C-alpha positions in Angstrom: 90.0 113.5 101.2 89.7 109.9 102.3 89.3 107.4 99.6 86.0 105.4 99.6 85.9 101.7 100.4 84.9 101.0 96.8 88.0 102.9 95.5 90.3 101.2 98.0 88.8 97.8 97.2 89.3 98.3 93.5 92.8 99.5 94.0 93.6 96.4 96.1 92.1 94.1 93.5 94.2 95.8 90.8 97.3 95.5 92.9 96.7 91.8 93.5 96.0 91.3 89.9 99.2 92.9 88.9 101.0 90.8 91.5 99.7 87.7 89.8 100.8 89.0 86.4 97.2 89.0 85.1 95.9 91.5 82.6 92.5 93.0 83.2 91.1 90.9 80.3 92.5 87.7 81.8 91.1 88.3 85.3 87.7 89.3 83.7 87.6 86.1 81.8 88.6 83.9 84.9 85.9 85.6 87.0 83.4 85.6 84.2 82.6 89.4 84.0 82.9 91.9 81.2 86.3 93.6 81.0 84.6 97.0 81.3 82.8 95.9 84.5 86.1 94.8 86.1 87.6 98.1 85.0 84.7 99.9 86.8 85.4 97.7 89.9 89.1 98.5 89.9 88.4 102.2 89.6 85.9 102.2 92.4 83.0 103.1 90.2 81.2 99.8 90.8 81.3 97.3 93.7 81.3 93.5 93.2 78.7 91.4 94.9 79.7 89.2 97.8 79.5 86.2 95.5 81.7 87.9 93.0 84.2 88.9 95.7 84.6 85.2 96.5 85.3 84.4 92.8 87.8 87.2 92.5 89.6 86.2 95.7 89.7 82.6 94.5 91.1 83.7 91.1 93.7 85.8 92.8 94.5 82.9 95.2 93.8 85.0 98.3 91.3 84.9 101.1 88.3 87.3 100.7 89.6 89.3 103.8 92.8 89.9 101.9 90.9 92.0 99.4 90.1 94.4 102.3 93.7 94.8 103.4 94.3 98.2 101.9 95.6 100.4 104.7 98.8 100.9 102.7 96.8 102.3 99.8 95.7 105.4 101.6 96.5 108.6 99.9 99.2 111.1 101.0 96.8 113.3 102.9 95.4 110.4 104.9 98.9 109.1 105.7 100.1 112.6 106.8 97.0 113.0 109.0 97.6 109.6 110.5 101.2 110.4 111.2 100.2 113.8 112.8 97.7 112.1 115.0 100.2 109.5 116.2 102.9 112.1 116.8 100.6 114.2 119.0 100.2 111.1 121.3 104.0 110.9 122.0 105.8 112.2 125.0 108.5 114.8 124.4 111.4 112.3 124.6 109.8 109.9 122.1 109.0 112.8 119.8 112.7 113.8 119.9 113.7 110.3 118.9 111.2 110.1 116.0 112.4 113.6 114.9 116.0 112.3 114.6 114.9 109.2 112.7 112.9 111.2 110.2 115.8 113.7 109.8 118.1 110.8 109.0 115.9 109.8 106.1 115.5 113.3 104.7 119.2 114.2 105.1 
């Protein structure tokens, strides 16, 4: 099942917060929200307003658009489906090359 935008956004905010060495309490204080509300944002149960997104981005020292760079946060099923889709587009020769590369990682 594909994660919702709210969940991915929350995970990305949490990832950036950790990267800045901030606790949830510290970020909540900086952006002037209750810690429980920030927790709900990070778990995808709540979505910040556009104004709050700007404040969060500023606190994390990133551009707002960086908050939506969460392709790497897709879950395993989404990643596997994406890989499968890409592999189906390859010609036979390229598929053999990719197969050998993957085998070298697995052993």
